[in-house]
N, C-alpha and C positions, 0 to 999 in steps of 0.2 A: 432400601433408601430411596426416597422420592426426589424429584428434581428440586423441590423446595428445600429439602435437607442439603442437597449438593450445593445449591446456591448459597445457603447460609454458611457453609464451610469454605467456599471458594471466594466469596465476594471481597473479603479483606485481603486475600492473598493473590488476587487475580493478576495484578501488575507484576508482582514478583515471579509468579508462575510463567507469565509470558516472557519475561526477561531471561529466565532460566532456560526455557525452551529455545529461545533465540540464540543464546550462548552455545547451547549444545549443538544446534544446527550449524553454527559457524565452525565449531571444532570438527564436527562430522564431515562437513563439506571440504574443509581444508585437508583433513586426513585422507578422505577418499580420493580426491583428485590429485593430491600430491603423490600418493602411492601409485596411481596409474600413470604418472608422468605427464598428465595433461593439466598442469597447474594454471595455465593461462586461459585459453579460450573456454574450455568446458567449465572450469571453476567460475569464471566470470559469468557465464550463462546461468549457472546454478544459483549464484547470488542474485542475479537479476530476476530470476523466477521466484526466489524466496521473497524478494522485495515486493514484487507485484502481488504475490499471494497474501502477504501480511497486510499490505495496503488495502486489498480487496476485503479482507476480514474486518478491518477497521471501518470501512465504508458501509458494510451491510448491517452494522450495529443499529444505526438509526432506522433503516427500513424495517428491520425485524421488530423493533420496539413499536413502530407505528402500525404495522400490519397485524402483529400479534402482541398487543399490549399486555396480555395476561400470561405470556410465556414466562415460566418460573426463572429462567436463567438470564433474563434481561438485565438485571442489576449487575450480575457478574460480567456480562458482555460489556456493559457501559463502563465498568471500572477497568476493564482490560483494554478498552479502545485506545487510550493514549499510549500504552506500552506497545500495542500493535503498530501504531504509527511511528513511534520512535525506532522500533526494531526494523520497520520497513526502510527507514532512512539509513540505518547502519548497513543493512544488506545492500542497498543501492550504492552506498559509499564504497563498499568492497568491490562491487561490480564495476563501477566507473574507474576506480583506482587501478584495478588490475588491467582494465582495457587501456587506460591512458599511459600508465607508467611502464607496463610490461609489453602489452601487444603493440602499442603505438610509440614505445620508447620515449615517452614524455614530449613528443613533438607537438608544439603549440600550433603548428600550421596544419594539423591533421585535417581540419575542415576543408582547406583548399586542396590538400593532397587527394582526398576522396570526394571529388566534386559531385559525383553522381549520388552520393549518400549524405552529403553535408547537411541538408535540411533535417534529416532524421537523426543525425548525430547531434545537431543543435537541439532537436526536440528532447533528446536525452539530457542534455545540459540544462535546459529550461526546467524539466521535471525535477532534476536533482536539486536545483536552486530553490524551487518551491518547497520540496521536502525538507531542505535545510532550514528555511524560514519557519516552517511548522515545528521542526525539531528544537530550534533555539527558543521557541515560545511555548514549549510544551509543559512548562512548570506552573505550579499554582500561583507563584509570584507573578508570572507573565499574565496569567488570566486576570488577576486583580489589578495589575498595573495598566493593562491595555483596555480593560472594560469591554465595551461593545466592539471596539476595533479588533479585539482578539477573534471574535466570531466571524467578522468580515474577512480577516486575514486567512483564517483556516478554511474558508470556503474556496480558497485557491486550489484545494485538493481536487475539486471538481473540474478544474482546468488541467491539472497534472495528470489525472487518470486517463483521459482519452489520448493525451499526448504520449504517455507511456505506451499505450496500446499501439499507436502508430509507429513509434520508435521501434518496438519489438517486432511488429509485423513486417516492417519494411527492411530492416537490416539484421534482425535476429537470425542466427545461423540455422535454427530449427525451422525457419520459414523459407529460407533462400532456395531450397531445392524443390519447392512446390509440394512437398509431401507432408503429411500430418503424422508426427511421431508422438511419443508420450508427453514430451514437454509442450510442443506447440498445440496439441489437441486439448490437453488439460488447461493450458493458458486460455484458449478460446472459450472453453466451457466456464471457467472462473469469470472471465470478462462478461460473458453473456448473462450469467446468473446475477452478477453484481449490478449490471446495467438494468436488467429486468426488474430486480427488486427496487432499485432507485426510481424507475418509472412508476411502478405500482405505488411507492411511497408518495410520489408527487401527486398522483391521481387521488390517493386517499386524502391528502392534505387539501387539495382543491375542492373535493366533494363535501368537506365539512362546512356547515353553515357558519358564516362569520357573525360574531356577536357584536351587535351595534349598541350604542349607548342606551337606546330605548329598550333593547332586549335585556339589558343588565339591571333595569330598574325593578 
């Protein structure tokens, strides 16, 4: 079976497939960390990692299409992108909810309590807010209703992404001891690949000659 055949089979089921995978990951994460008795911090970290991974996958869809326009799975990736973004928000919501309601006992003054880390906790809140805005406008109805504004709004993801990286790097437990483990190491690799592909995409776009009115005649 060729990639073209796989694309034809998956393209209409891409979103459902991503949602099923995301659901299974939620269940698996809950079961694994609940069983180990580390339901709070480790589970929260796992959901944060999943949120970042799915958001990264959503972001690299466009660079892949620009850099490799003839790649057979581009259509499937494009169809899956929205589901990847929605799933990223759900994971991020689990991450922040466990941290706030369990680890921080719902203390609204948490930013002042942890003054040394408050800016990076705020970064997490900002990125979650952005992902929420993208989540509630992820429907076809929102695309039609907002028109060009929808595209401008969803460009906020390019603000959320580096903010998430800073949030995780500065206060993520896997980075605090200065050592690189499986989570922190793979996190940095995913971030580097995503940013590199985005830079290449921008370079590709800038290198393309602009069509003027005289060129189109």
